DOKE-369232 format. One record per residue (C-alpha): x, y, z; residue in one letter. Coordinates in steps of 0.001 Angstrom, whole numbers, padded with zeros to 6 digits, always signed. Last residue first. Example, Ala and Ser with C-alpha at 12.3 -4.5 7.8 and 13.67 -1.06 7.14 Angstrom:
// residues 2
+013670-001060+007140s;+012300-004500+007800a;
//
This chain:
// residues 741
+011783-022235-011827p;+009746-025245-012997a;+007899-024649-016219s;+004432-023225-016823p;+002317-024382-019815r;+002116-021726-022487w;-001448-020543-023162a;-002559-020239-026804p;-005915-018602-027670e;-006278-019891-031269f;-006337-022815-033677d;-009016-022464-036395n;-009719-025643-038357g;-007799-026835-041424p;-005013-028064-039072d;-001611-026439-039677t;-000217-025902-036182t;+003305-024721-035286l;+004439-022333-038061h;+007823-021021-036903i;+008566-017287-036931r;+011807-015595-037933e;+011738-011956-036752t;+013811-012502-033601s;+014144-010434-030413g;+012192-012954-028346v;+012138-016224-030254a;+009088-016994-032401i;+006394-019686-032395l;+003188-019519-034439y;-000299-020943-033827l;-002910-021078-036570d;-006032-019096-037508l;-007839-019995-040708t;-008200-018189-044055t;-004584-018143-045170g;-003107-016175-048084d;-000778-014042-045965v;-000446-016777-043342e;-002567-016373-040270r;-002084-015565-036605g;-002322-016819-033028q;+000664-016290-030733y;+003552-018154-029135v;+006560-016361-027674m;+009996-017568-026646w;+012842-016449-024326f;+010778-015599-021227g;+011881-018711-019318d;+008256-019728-018705a;+007326-019205-022354s;+005525-015971-023201f;+001962-015660-024577t;+000662-013547-027479l;-003103-013434-028082r;-002928-011672-031470e;-000972-011255-034683v;-003178-010760-037736p;-001127-009672-039523a;+002050-010705-041347p;+005152-011595-039349g;+006256-010885-035797l;+007822-007436-036147e;+006835-005895-032810l;+005524-002315-032860r;+007117-000140-030210t;+005368+002284-027865a;+005854+005945-026900s;+002700+007837-025914t;+003324+008198-022204g;+001657+006881-019060g;+004071+004008-018682r;+007691+004516-019777k;+009105+002494-016851e;+006752-000326-017795y;+008262-000377-021267l;+005587-000549-023947v;+005063-003252-026550s;+002831-003494-029609m;+001457-006491-031494q;-000667-006402-034670w;-004405-006679-035355p;-006069-006844-038786l;-007722-003602-039827s;-011245-002257-040260f;-011603+001508-039928t;-012196+003909-036994d;-010530+001967-034183a;-007388+000723-035886k;-005729-002322-034395r;-003587-003111-031396q;-002648-006173-029376s;-000562-005894-026202y;+002914-006479-024797v;+003753-005030-021380i;+007465-004757-020654v;+009643-004697-017520t;+007720-007411-015676d;+010670-009851-015939d;+008522-012543-017590k;+006984-010058-020019s;+003498-008980-019028w;+000397-009532-021193v;-002221-007069-022499p;-005124-008300-024700f;-006250-004784-025778y;-005292-001455-027356d;-007779-000041-029910l;-006466+002800-032047f;-007650+006129-033493s;-008822+007609-030176s;-005326+008167-028833g;-002512+005702-028170s;-001934+006687-024544r;-000010+003840-022930i;-000083+002368-019425m;-003223+004019-018061q;-003329+003978-014280q;-005273+002107-011608p;-003858+002744-008103n;-005886+000223-006096e;-007677-002866-007400g;-006289-005266-004770n;-003805-006745-007265d;-002382-003283-007914l;-003489-001680-011148m;-002615-001620-014846a;-004244-000074-017919w;-004293-000781-021654v;-006928+001182-023597q;-009971+000163-025634y;-012044+002729-027534v;-015697+003878-027228n;-014824+006837-024988f;-014026+004163-022432r;-013192+000484-022645k;-010396-000577-020327v;-008089-003533-020996a;-006122-005125-018175f;-002726-005333-016473a;-002757-006769-012960i;-000124-006107-010319q;+001175-007930-007225n;+001290-011376-008791g;+005038-011931-009019i;+005004-012449-012786s;+002460-009680-013399s;-001080-010947-013748w;-003229-010364-016854s;-006903-009323-016623p;-008890-009181-019913q;-011737-006809-018915r;-012729-003343-017703a;-015770-001230-018667e;-016335+002496-018234v;-019976+003639-018590g;-020104+005204-015159p;-016744+005348-013366g;-013525+003392-013062l;-014835+000638-010812d;-012489-002325-011000t;-011549-004951-008389l;-014788-006763-007508r;-014233-009403-004859t;-015305-013069-004969v;-015031-015499-002040s;-014201-019096-002969q;-012855-019764+000580d;-009221-020703-000138a;-009579-020125-003883l;-009907-016353-003490n;-011822-015224-006564m;-010937-011930-008267v;-013242-009653-010220y;-012782-007460-013291i;-015723-005539-014773q;-017875-005907-017886m;-021240-004244-017299s;-024510-005085-015533g;-023244-006241-012140d;-022821-009915-013141r;-021048-008897-016350v;-017898-010790-015387s;-014188-010705-016178t;-011752-012939-014333f;-008961-013023-011746a;-008209-016377-010145i;-006540-016536-006757r;-004262-018688-004586t;-001981-020182-007260g;+000994-017933-006455d;+001260-016770-010080p;-002468-015856-010192s;-004732-017821-012559w;-006311-015651-015279a;-009934-016111-016372p;-011409-014339-019449e;-015084-015257-018768f;-018021-015055-016377n;-021229-013972-018138g;-024000-014904-015730t;-023366-018324-014180p;-022982-017050-010583v;-021620-020046-008629s;-018270-019903-010369t;-015913-022896-010403l;-017528-025844-012185p;-015451-029044-012071q;-013882-031398-014625l;-011709-033890-012761n;-009937-035501-015722t;-008750-034119-019071g;-005063-034947-018646d;-004210-031332-017761a;-006724-031420-014940n;-009916-029424-015345i;-011349-026208-013926t;-014520-024412-014915y;-015655-020806-015301l;-019092-019822-016599g;-020660-018389-019748a;-024471-018178-019545d;-024793-014769-021238a;-022374-015822-023961p;-019534-013290-024285p;-019966-010052-026276n;-017793-009677-029371q;-015957-006380-029961d;-012577-007682-028804i;-013015-010918-030719l;-012640-014243-028954d;-012288-017059-031493p;-015369-019267-031205g;-018779-019132-029556k;-017919-020599-026169c;-019882-022344-023401p;-017780-022701-021282s;-014742-020816-020022v;-011394-022113-018753f;-009261-022811-015686v;-006488-025293-016294l;-004705-027737-014037s;-001311-029392-013443a;+000999-026675-014795g;+002206-025783-011282d;+001257-022113-011770p;-002344-023005-012689s;-002778-022560-016412w;-005276-020318-018222s;-007550-021573-021007p;-009819-019128-022914q;-012047-021767-024559c;-014429-024696-024095a;-017386-025835-026206g;-021065-026113-025336g;-021109-029899-025779p;-017852-030369-023817i;-014956-032591-024839n;-011907-031083-023145t;-008212-032062-023090i;-007445-033184-026649p;-003811-034166-027380t;-001641-032701-030157t;+001853-033888-031065s;+004539-031512-032360k;+007177-033691-030637s;+009157-030697-029374q;+006393-028093-028965v;+003870-030477-027419d;+000370-029135-028119f;-002457-029622-025612l;-006035-029145-026767y;-009062-027162-025562i;-012334-027414-027482q;-014231-025057-029782p;-017217-026859-031337k;-016947-028364-034818g;-014175-030934-034569t;-011349-028603-035730r;-012738-025739-033602d;-009422-025317-031795s;-008369-023825-028472v;-004819-023850-027115f;-002663-025312-024370a;+001055-025045-025084v;+003749-027507-024066q;+007415-027510-023165g;+006602-028790-019667y;+008435-028283-016399g;+005930-027737-013663g;+006378-025900-010381g;+004505-023604-008041q;+002155-024973-005412p;-001599-024663-005976t;-003843-023304-003238v;-007045-025307-003086s;-010162-025549-005175p;-013110-026906-003176t;-015424-029160-005142f;-017634-031447-003008t;-020639-029124-002909q;-021175-029342-006629t;-021195-026121-008593p;-024484-024991-010138e;-025588-025290-013768a;-024204-028795-014097p;-022143-029520-017191l;-023787-031895-019642v;-022051-035247-019801p;-019797-035704-022822a;-021127-036387-026293p;-019657-039408-028018t;-018905-039284-031711e;-018843-035611-032759t;-017206-034594-029497y;-014295-036891-030075l;-013911-040039-028035p;-010541-040706-026389r;-009384-044000-027839p;-009560-047125-025713t;-006744-049352-026854v;-006973-053083-026266s;-003953-055318-026121p;-004567-058828-027498t;-003057-061540-025358f;-003463-065110-026792t;-003774-068006-024376a;-002621-071300-025971t;-005205-074095-025693p;-004276-076935-023377p;-002791-080020-025049i;-004716-083140-024052e;-002752-086366-023480t;-001938-085586-019886n;+000573-087561-017853t;+002723-088356-020878p;+004762-091559-020650t;+008053-091139-022500l;+010157-094229-023227t;+013865-093445-023608p;+015584-094521-026807e;+019344-094257-026364l;+021295-095175-029473t;+024715-096742-029382p;+026739-095933-032471t;+028274-098649-034590s;+031127-098661-037030t;+032750-095700-035381p;+033324-092617-037527e;+036853-091959-038792l;+038233-088548-037894t;+039157-086309-040800p;+042728-084981-041021t;+042920-081334-042018f;+046373-080017-042685t;+047076-076441-041633f;+049695-074231-043226t;+050707-071062-041326a;+051032-067763-043179t;+054195-065918-042262a;+053657-062931-039993p;+052875-059491-041474l;+055574-056838-041021f;+057025-057559-044446s;+054013-056274-046313l;+054982-056666-049978q;+054483-060415-049869g;+050974-060007-048525r;+050043-057957-051564v;+051156-060528-054129s;+049720-063380-052026d;+046280-061765-051941p;+045134-060626-048466l;+042737-062609-046273l;+045568-064968-045404s;+047072-062207-043277p;+044487-062802-040496n;+046190-061775-037251f;+047881-058752-038755y;+044898-058055-040988l;+042607-057736-037948w;+045079-055521-036150g;+045346-053213-039142a;+041561-052968-039404g;+041185-052214-035674v;+043853-049505-035856a;+042336-047953-038988i;+038834-047938-037465v;+040184-046369-034240l;+042004-043687-036206l;+038797-042941-038112l;+036829-042656-034832f;+039473-040415-033285w;+039267-038108-036305i;+035440-038070-036185l;+035473-037225-032472g;+037885-034362-033046r;+035627-033006-035790q;+032532-033356-033606r;+034280-031602-030723r;+035350-028786-033049q;+031769-028391-034306k;+030460-028327-030722q;+033042-025681-029808e;+031993-023540-032776k;+028304-023991-031957k;+028915-023045-028318k;+030856-019970-029412k;+027922-018849-031513g;+025481-019620-028661p;+027482-017395-026282p;+028878-019223-023232i;+027867-017916-019830f;+029461-019608-016844p;+027034-021343-014493k;+026784-019971-010979d;+023118-019090-010680d;+022390-022788-010057e;+021630-021960-006432p;+018551-019995-007545a;+018406-016238-007428l;+015314-015011-005652l;+012405-014576-007995q;+011523-011410-009865g;+011412-007759-008954p;+010474-004592-010808p;+013076-001778-011003s;+011458+001495-010010v;+009890+003801-012538p;+009205+007506-012069k;+005677+008374-011093p;+003335+009983-013628p;+002467+013617-012781k;-001265+014297-012902s;-001776+013540-009220s;+001234+015652-008235e;-000172+018749-009936e;-003630+018085-008471p;-002086+018140-004964t;-001774+014910-003063p;-004586+013839-000707k;-003981+011976+002547g;-001876+014700+004145p;-004771+017178+003727d;-003890+020856+003907p;-000749+020605+001808y;+001982+023178+001687e;+004751+022275-000712k;+008237+021167+000229e;+010644+022950-002006k;+012126+021123-004943q;+015840+021594-005343p;+016799+023652-008405e;+018659+021444-010875a;+015858+021119-013400v;+014817+024784-013636e;+018456+025774-013214p;+019581+023766-016245p;+021492+020545-015497p;+025176+020742-014586p;+027936+020267-017176s;+029885+017153-016332v;+032103+016097-013448t;+034917+013605-012823y;+036886+014544-009718n;+036813+011133-007956g;+040065+009875-009400t;+042254+012709-010689l;+041725+013847-014262q;+042501+012727-017793q;+039827+014123-020129t;+042313+016168-022121k;+043975+013015-023428s;+041004+011763-025396k;+040466+008006-025949s;+042851+007180-023113g;+040304+008202-020486l;+037796+005715-021853l;+040365+002912-022227a;+041729+003535-018717k;+038190+003480-017302k;+037411+000180-019067l;+040494-001473-017588e;+039636-000090-014128d;+036143-001570-014379a;+037654-005020-014766t;+037699-007773-017410q;+037177-005498-020385f;+035002-007537-022709r;+035940-010527-024900d;+035733-013077-022074a;+032211-011880-021276p;+031089-013108-024729d;+028471-010780-026211v;+030913-007868-026361s;+029471-004616-024997m;+032653-003378-023280a;+034457-003890-026586k;+031850-001705-028301e;+032437+001073-025756i;+036228+000950-026130a;+036070+000835-029953a;+033710+003831-030053a;+036062+005800-027788l;+039092+004987-029932r;+037293+005719-033201r;+036230+009159-032060s;+032519+009942-032000i;+031417+012526-034560k;+030064+009829-036912a;+027102+009172-034618n;+024889+006262-035680r;+027460+004574-037910k;+030104+005604-035391r;+028475+003413-032760l;+028600+000314-034932p;+025164-001360-035071t;+025289-004405-032831l;+024007-007457-034668q;+020657-009201-034297a;+019103-012680-034304n;+022461-014397-033816d;+021238-015888-030503m;+023847-013875-028580a;+022768-010725-030439r;+019124-011270-029492a;+020214-011830-025884l;+022272-008643-025828g;+019466-006428-027146d;+020399-004029-029946e;+021542-000666-028607p;+019117+001978-027280i;+019342+004977-029601v;+020251+008562-028634g;+023716+008291-030206c;+026087+009153-027370l;+023758+008431-024445a;+022680+005076-025894a;+026288+003885-026328y;+027249+005217-022871l;+024445+003166-021295t;+025354+000096-023369a;+028982+000317-022186g;+027802+000691-018578l;+025574-002362-018984s;+028434-004459-020417y;+030807-003446-017606i;+028145-004301-015007d;+027953-007863-016336t;+031768-008021-016475r;+031774-007752-012688p;+030066-011182-012451d;+026807-012812-013521t;+026635-016601-013819r;+024142-018097-016261a;+020634-018813-014972t;+018281-017173-017478g;+018834-013691-018929y;+021667-011857-017172q;+024136-013836-019278e;+022894-012013-022391p;+024041-008597-021185p;+021440-006101-019920s;+021211-002565-021360y;+019196-003174-024516g;+016259-004750-022710p;+016405-004024-018964t;+016642-007410-017272m;+015722-008762-013878a;+017492-011037-011449r;+016033-010034-008159a;+015879-007298-005562g;+018181-007061-002586t;+020073-010068-003842t;+021787-013045-002330t;+024164-015620-003757v;+025852-018334-001785q;+029069-020132-002727a;+031215-017627-000880g;+029197-014495-000266q;+028237-012721-003494v;+026016-009668-003042v;+023796-008862-006016k;+022324-005410-006493a;+018949-005426-008231l;+017295-002544-006360g;+020634-000832-005710f;+019349+002427-007143d;+022000+005116-007741v;+025309+005703-009541l;+026211+009332-008873f;+027859+012036-010991i;+028656+015594-009826h;+027598+018395-012196g;+026951+021027-009508d;+023157+020630-009713p;+023607+016838-009346t;+023757+014306-012176i;+022234+010859-011484k;+022958+007654-013424v;+020191+005136-012633n;+017787+006254-015376g;+020552+006002-017970p;+021093+002287-017277k;+023120+000237-014828i;+020933-002466-013295d;+023284-005295-012300r;+024936-003457-009330h;+027345-006246-008416l;+028768-006331-004888i;+031882-008272-003862p;+032054-009767-000329p;+034445-008261+000699k;+034274-005208-001538r;+036437-004978-004683s;+033497-005106-007121h;+031766-002185-005421l;+034872+000066-005464y;+035691-000797-009073a;+032057-000117-009908l;+032116+003356-008338a;+035329+004277-010132d;+033901+002908-013386c;+030815+005086-012837i;+033005+008187-012618a;+035070+007183-015667a;+031962+006527-017768g;+030357+009828-016782i;+033505+011797-017599q;+034038+009915-020872v;+030428+010462-021901a;+030635+014146-020955d;+033693+014581-023188d;+031952+012808-026093e;+028982+015131-025815s;+025532+013970-024770i;+022598+013000-026974t;+018978+014064-027533g;+019222+017195-025377d;+016091+016995-023211r;+015293+013275-023479e;+018989+012457-023123m;+019229+014652-020008r;+016167+012948-018548q;+017741+009535-019160r;+020989+010712-017573l;+019251+011497-014302d;+018440+014954-013064e;+019315+016958-009961g;+019073+016290-006249e;+020359+013053-004731i;+018480+011994-001583f;+020935+010084+000583d;+019740+006668+001688m;+017056+005017+003812v;+016115+001374+003114l;+012686+000158+004190y;+011027-003224+004690q;+007270-003641+004556g;+003897-003595+006278q;+004060-006912+008146e;+005772-005254+011092g;+007722-002195+009969v;+011217-003367+009036v;+014262-001088+009274f;+017214+000324+007391h;+019295+003433+007897d;+022042+005632+006438s;+022744+004227+002968v;+025168+006689+001345r;+024684+007494-002326p;+027556+006332-004566l;+029966+008449-006634n;+031994+009821-003697p;+032342+006335-002150h;+031483+004985+001282r;+029592+001683+001433l;+028979+000377+004958n;+025204+000802+004746a;+025198-001426+001657l;+026532-004384+003653i;+024120-003807+006566v;+021220-003506+004118a;+022401-006730+002512e;+021995-008845+005596l;+018814-007135+006771r;+017133-007613+003389f;+018192-011258+003131q;+016700-012121+006496r;+013526-010188+005700s;+013218-011730+002239y;+013604-015253+003626e;+011215-014643+006517d;+008572-013223+004200t;+008086-009450+004255t;+007892-008493+000572f;+006715-004878+000338l;+010199-003469-000195n;+010318+000326+000133e;+013098+002747-000717k;+013277+005927+001337v;+015233+008840-000180a;+016447+011415+002296v;+016093+015147+002922e;+017792+016611+005980v;+016473+017959+009288g;+018546+015588+011427l;+015861+014039+013641n;+013031+014989+011278e;+014599+013019+008412d;+012547+014473+005560v;+011184+012210+002850a;+011351+011596-000866r;+009757+008249-001545y;+010566+005122-003549v;+007768+002606-003986s;+007053-001099-003677g;+008407-004347-005046m;+006737-004193-008469g;+007340-000538-009181g;+006694+003011-008069q;+008719+006171-008275g;+009437+009467-006553l;+006492+009565-004151i;+006273+012757-002180e;+007048+014350+001210v;+006970+011373+003607i;+008133+012366+007122r;+010909+010052+008353y;+011420+009736+012108r;+008754+007861+014075k;+009414+004811+011857h;+007480+006518+009073l;+005587+009752+009694l;+002984+010024+006931t;+002692+013498+005376g;+001960+012237+001891r;+000373+008838+002028e;+002356+005627+001911l;+001432+003369-001026t;+000000+000000+000000m;
//
């Protein structure tokens, strides 16, 4: 829950304003009433025993940091079950992202100064005992004070390495374009991870363009555009240093921050200065001037100016780092080269083995060779001559003729086993039992543990007439039916352990944004093998678009039970239902989508006769529009990326007919008008879903000359799609089965 303005926290820190908000909590500007100074208070809403223990451990480590380019952590504390708090210096001024937005790019001298200052800070962090990795260096985390001093801020993703254990104040998350490929997945991160991110930050600051994503480059789906191609004014030596820092393979980068600093300073001699004295031109007075605390009559209500101002982003969290977060990163290209070399070495050894075996065989069997050849090979032994002398048979051979007395003259018939296969009946052959209108008293959904581990996608198909849910195995490309319901089944959503599905029945067909659901649509659950079909909602009036929460305890869904489409959530422990959305008369909300940690829900809002993408906390508080596309477009079907940094959604024209395409918006850019269109092949592209590791996407679409919907697979950052299903029927609404963390 966001702290209100004027709140006195820990009997010491008076909240002045909210600076940013993200998945773990918020960052506030506050006044330390004991000392009379301004501070920044970072909030962590996760209060489990593991998070609390980890928070205290790392807060103590961060509190001992003392460096001129790092903010000082002065206090940390836990407030009951409310949250955990880290108090640090409040840095006035602007961040590098704001400077880039104002000026477009920065000068080469400023880039060297900023790079050298951050290198000093990184060298200090990396040399601590235990070492500390920042892991979230980007323009928004480089602060420039009113006097031009440079700070590296926000330790939300900092990783503290203690022996064989790994802890983190936040989580492993990625900022596309600024994160190296090893930060995706479970490969080991080390000081070279921060070096890559700093290189990417300087690259973006010098040319005004975020560099190609590290993972896409590692998968050979993209190449880094040379810095001088985007800004020819940059010196060759500086461009070479930055591009070396951004090498895909960590072994090809600068191995320490000091090495990178020397390369940056060496690119232009006049930039050489003493350590700790690196400064840049200060921000303009209107930006650099410290904000004065405003008068406010009601501490619980911010001023209209603050209400209209979108909060600055805070790094969203993910899961705690797993023990396997110690594997070295090997780029896919290097892996292929090593695999090819291993195959070549294996082939050579195999040929040598064949030659050795053949030579040995000939050595012991020289008679197999012609005499003319054998005579030329002096190393072969002389051929022995054997004389065969037959043995004379005896004139008489005794014959034993035992007398057999069978105990049973009848031979029993031989039993023949014929395996029987009971095929799963299709809907057209054997209708399934009609679903009851009311839920049975014996069904009580329970909290589902996390887990799984399946490379499979649930989807809906009308290949047998009525829409039914099927399971598609990505590797074997086999399809298995799950439901067989007279009214049809659609809109599947997996439980986090991948064992069950929640879905809607009856169904009309592919879900169109402007199509009303059946009035009697209800929610049901079923096991992945098609067993244990159970009704879920007791109110059968228009319940649809279910979404199972990541912790397995709740199911969000859309319902028209109160007269218009609104979002509700069911608590599976007691089956209680709570309405989450109420955005005013005539405003509808639908299509809920959980963030990966379950504390936020993205959804579609219909107002002014167009659809918009919004997000809110999981209790319905703090709803805000994610992207402002205007009245000419419909934005709908939102889905979070696995690191919660991006929301992907469908879009099409509102005033004329058009096939849908996919757009994406950075969570930290929410509330603006800047979004990116994803190149995923010809339209329509709709209903995108991410794999559990976040590296792949499946969506429904058509070929250019196709008339039916099919499923397509594509790697994140790639433009080469794979056609998964080719049945003559429509295949749509994919839902990727969860995998084990």
